[in-house]
N, C-alpha and C positions, 0 to 999 in steps of 0.2 A: 289443588283442592277445588271441587265442584262448587260453584256459587249456589247460595240458598235462594230459592224462588222468592220473588218480591212479595207475593201473597203470604208466604210463610213468615217473612220478616215483619210484615205489618201485624201479623197475628201475635208475634212475640212481644211487641211493645218495647219500650226503652229498658225496663227492668229485665225482661226476658232476653233481650239481646245481650245485656251485660252478663247474665248468668251463662248464656251459651258461649260467649267469648271466653269467660274464665274456664269453663269446662273443657272447651276445645284446647286451650293452652296448657291445661293440666294433663293432657294425654301424653303418655310416654312417646318421645320422638325417635328413640333408638331401641334396638334390641336390649342393650345394656340397661336402659331405664325400665324397659318392660319387665325384665327379670328381677330387678331390684324392687320394683313396685309390687311384685308378687310376694315380697317379704323374703326373697331368697338371697343367699350370699354367693357371690361368684367365687369359684375356686381360684386361689392365687397360684402364680406360676411355680412357687416352691413347694406346694403341697402335693408331693408325688403320690402319697398313699391315697389321697382323695381322687386324683386322676385315675389311679389304678382301679379304684372302686367303681368309678363311673364307666370305665371301659369294660370291666368284668361284667357289670350288670347290663350292658347294652352292646354286646358283641355284634349282634345282627345289624344294629344301626350303624356301628362303626364300619362294618363290611359294606353296607349299603352306600355309605358316603365315600367308599373307595379309600378308606384310611387303614393303616397298618395297626392292628390291635396290639402288636408286640412293641410298638414304639409310641410312647406317650406324647412325644413332641408333635406328632401329626395331629392329634386331637386338640392339643393346646393351641396349635396354629389355626386350626379350623375355628375355634372359639374366638381367638383374637381377630381373625379376618371378618367375623360376622357380628361381633358385639356392637359395633358402631353403625351398622346398617340402619337406614331409616325405613326401608321397605323390607320388613322382616317376617311377614306373615308365613311365608313358605318354610322358614327355618326355625321359628320360635319353639316348635315342639321338640325338635332335635336339641336345641340349646337347653331346654328345660331338663333334658336327660344327661347331657354331657358337660355342661359348663358351670353347673351350680352344685352347692353342697346340699343334696337332697336324696340321700340313699333310700331305696325302697325296701331292701331286704336286710335281714340280719347279717347275712354273709357280706354284703357291701359295707355295712357299718363296721364289721370286724376288720375288713381290709383297710378301712380308713384308720382304724386304731392301731393295727398291728402290721400293716403292710402286706398281709396275706392271711391264709388260714393254716400255715405250716405248723403253728403252735398247737393246733388241734390234733387229735388222734387220727392218723392216716397211714397208708402204706401197707407193706407186707406183714408188719407186726401188729396191725390194728386189732386182730382177734384177741391176742394175748393182752394188749394194752387196754382194751375195753374191759376185759375180765378183771384185770388188776385194779383198774380205776373203780370199777363197780364194787369190788371187795372192800376197798378202803373208803368208799363214799356211801355205801348202803345204810350206814348208821346215821346219816344226816336226816334230821327230822323232815318227813315229807318227800324224801328223795324218790322212793318207789312210786309214789303217786304222781310225782312230777314227770317221770319218764314213762308212765303208763304200765308199770309192771305190778301185777297182783300175785304175791306168793300164795301157794296153797297152804292149808292148815291140817295138822294131824289131828288125831282123836282128842288130844289134850288142848287143842286150840292153839298150838305153837306153830309159828310160821315155818314153812318148808321151802327154802329157796332153791330153785334149779338154776345154777350158775349160767348154763348155756342159754336158757330162755331169758334170764335177766339181762345177759349181755346183748342178746338180740334186741330187746326192748330199748335198752340204753343206746345202742348204736343207731337204731331207727330214729329215736328222739333227737339225738345230736345232729344227724344228717338232715332230717326233714326240717328241723328248726331253722337251718341256714336259709331256707327259702321263704320263711314266714316274714310278715311285715315287721319293720323295725319297731322294737319296744325295748326300752332301756333295761328292764329287769331281765328279759330273755337274753339280751346280748351279754349281760353280766354273767348269767348262769352258764351260758355256752362257753364263755371264755374261762370260767372257773372249773366247771365240771367235766367238760369234754376234752381236757388236756391229759396227756399220759403222765403217770407217776414217774419219778426218776429212778425207780427200781423195779425189778421183776422177781428177783429171788430173795429168799430169807436173808442170805448173806449180804446182799446189796442194801436191804432195809436196815441192817445193823451196822452199816458203814460208820466208822468213828468209834465204835465200841471195841474193847479189847476182848478178843475171843480166846478161849482156853485151848483151842486147837493150835494156836501159834507156838512157834519155837520159844522155849524158855518158860512155858507155863505149866510144866508137868507137875510141879509140887502143888500148885493151886488146883489143877485138875484132879489130882489125887485126893485133896482135901474135900472137894465137892463130891467126888465119887463115894468116899467113906460116909459122908453125911446123908446121901440119898439112896445108897445101894439097897437098903431094906424097905424102901417105899414100894407099895404094891404097884403103883403106876410105872415106876422104874423097872421093876421086874417084868412087867407086862411088855415093855418096849425093848429091853436089853437083857440078853441071857449070858453074855460073856462076863465072867466074874473078876474083873479088874478095871483099872482106869482106862485101859486101851479099848475096852468095850464101849465106854462112855465117849471116848474120843472119836471112835469110828461112827457112832451114832450121830454125834455132833456134825462131823464132816459130811455125812450123808444128808442130813436134814437141812444143813445150811445151803445146800444146792437146790433145795426144793423151790419150785416156781409157784407163786401165788395164784397163777392162772389154772393150776391143775385142779384145785377144788377149794371150796370154802374152808374145809378142815385145815388147810395149811395155815390160814390166818387165825382161825378160831381155836385150833388145838395144838398144832405143831409149833407155831411161833411162840406162844407162852412157855412151852417146854424148853425150847431152844434158849430163850432168854434166861430161864431159871437154871438150866444145866450147863450152858456153854459160854455165858458172858461173865467176864470178871466183875465182881462187885454186886452181882444180882443175888437176891435172897433165894437160895435153893429151898424149894418146898415141894410138897406133894402135889403134882399136877398130872 
């Protein structure tokens, strides 16, 4: 430590020297103390997801330090080797990024919580998955505004949703939000809204229900047919005049994908439930 000039000491006086002495000894002596005095928590050795997040968010730095980004142990060891240094000015900025619980982006925070982003919609089926997720979430109050999609309106003032355009807005919001600064509500929304549904077809959605297309359900199917065969909506959909016509219609529409169009959810699904599911109230739909 460089000595303080005599003239400066005289200027400090007894009280001044005491204050200077206390201030000097309160300064962090090691990198560990420096980080903790910033109010930051050091990542513990067992918190693998937190190390993953730090590495994912700082890949260029990891590469610059000649560490292998695919192996967390190298980053852990780097932190361990530097935390007790007393001369830490040259490494403190790197330590602030790699060794503490201080995620900067939504993506990093999700990695901390989930170990990655694999729970979110991704991969070759993402186009369908975004459409299906949109179809089942568009009714959430404020959802369209949240993702930045504005449906057009017809002459009656009714919303007209273009599923392809809505899907694009939804996907853009999900993906761009991952790079935004950490904010708890946004993290929660991404984890809840940008995940795929567990189904894609009408039949998958009705899993657990007893379908009248199954073996042994002919008598129930016939009873439903006799009840609804004179409904105008039934006649518009099915021309074959027996229960087999109803069965064929059910089998065809159970295979429909929700990603095809909004009408599958809004029109086809209610009809399938009414006509093809045991115990449902068959009605004019």
